[in-house]
N, C-alpha and C positions, 0 to 999 in steps of 0.2 A: 689743562686748567692753570698750571703755573705760568706757562708761556703766555696765555691770554692775560692773566693779571699783570705779567711784566710789561707786555705791550701796552695795556691800558694806563698803567702808571707812568710808563715812559712818555706816552703821548700827553698826559695830564701834565708831567713835568715840563715838557716843551711848550705847552700852552701857558703855563705860568711864567716860564722864562720870556716868552713874547710879551706877555703883560708887563712883567718887570722891566723889560727893555724900553717899553713905551713910557712907563711911569718915570724911570730913571733919566731917560733922555729928556723928558719934559721938566723934571726937576733939576738936574744937573746941567744938561745942555751941552757939555763938553765931552768930546770923544777921547780926550787924554785921560779921563778918570779910569782908575783900575776896575772899578765895578762895572761901569758901562762897557769897557772892553771885554770883560768876562761874559756879560750878557750877549754882547755882539757876536762873539766867537761861537757861542751855543745857538744862537738863533739865525745867523746868516744863512745856513744851508736851507732853512725853510723859506727865507726871503728870496733866495735864488730860484728855488723851485717855483715859488709862487709868481716871480717875475717872468719865468719861461713859460708857464702855463697861462698865465693871465697877463699879457703885456700891458694892458691898460692900467695896471696898478703902479706903473712906473711914475715917478714924480716928473712933471713936465718942467722944461727949462725955465719958464717964467716963475715958477714956485721955488726954484733954488734959493737956499739962504733962509727960508721961512721955518716956522715951527712945523708945518706940515711936512716939509722936506726932511727935517731932522728926525722925525718919527718913522719915516719911510713911506709916506703917502698912505696909500690903501693896502700896502703889503701886509702889515700886522693883522688887519681885519681879516683879509682873505686867507692868510696863513692859519689863522685860528679856524676859519670855516673849513679849510682843507684838512686840518688835523681831525675835526669832528667828522667830516665825510669819511675820511680814512678809517676812523674808529667804527663808524656805522657799517662800512663795508666788511671790515674784519668780523664784527659781531655777526653780521648776517651770514657771512660764509660759515662761520663756527657753528652757528645755530642750525644752519641747513645741513651740515654734515652730522650734527647730533653729538658733537664733542663737548658741548657747553651745557 
């Protein structure tokens, strides 16, 4: 039970980190900011996984330099969806085994 709560809160933490990265990128806009760099370091693994599984989330070359490219294109949205799907799969597996 404790492990399930830890996984749930960890996934929720990463979801909020992704949302925070998008908001900070829109507000600050500079990657040289310490806070933006902090959020980037935590969320980049999810962005990389999202980019590998869903290559259409990559920012196209004609959109480079735009606000859309700064927030990562579709990566944050699909990263949040992947986190939710991951949580649903974990929850279903735990419920099926009767441990929850």
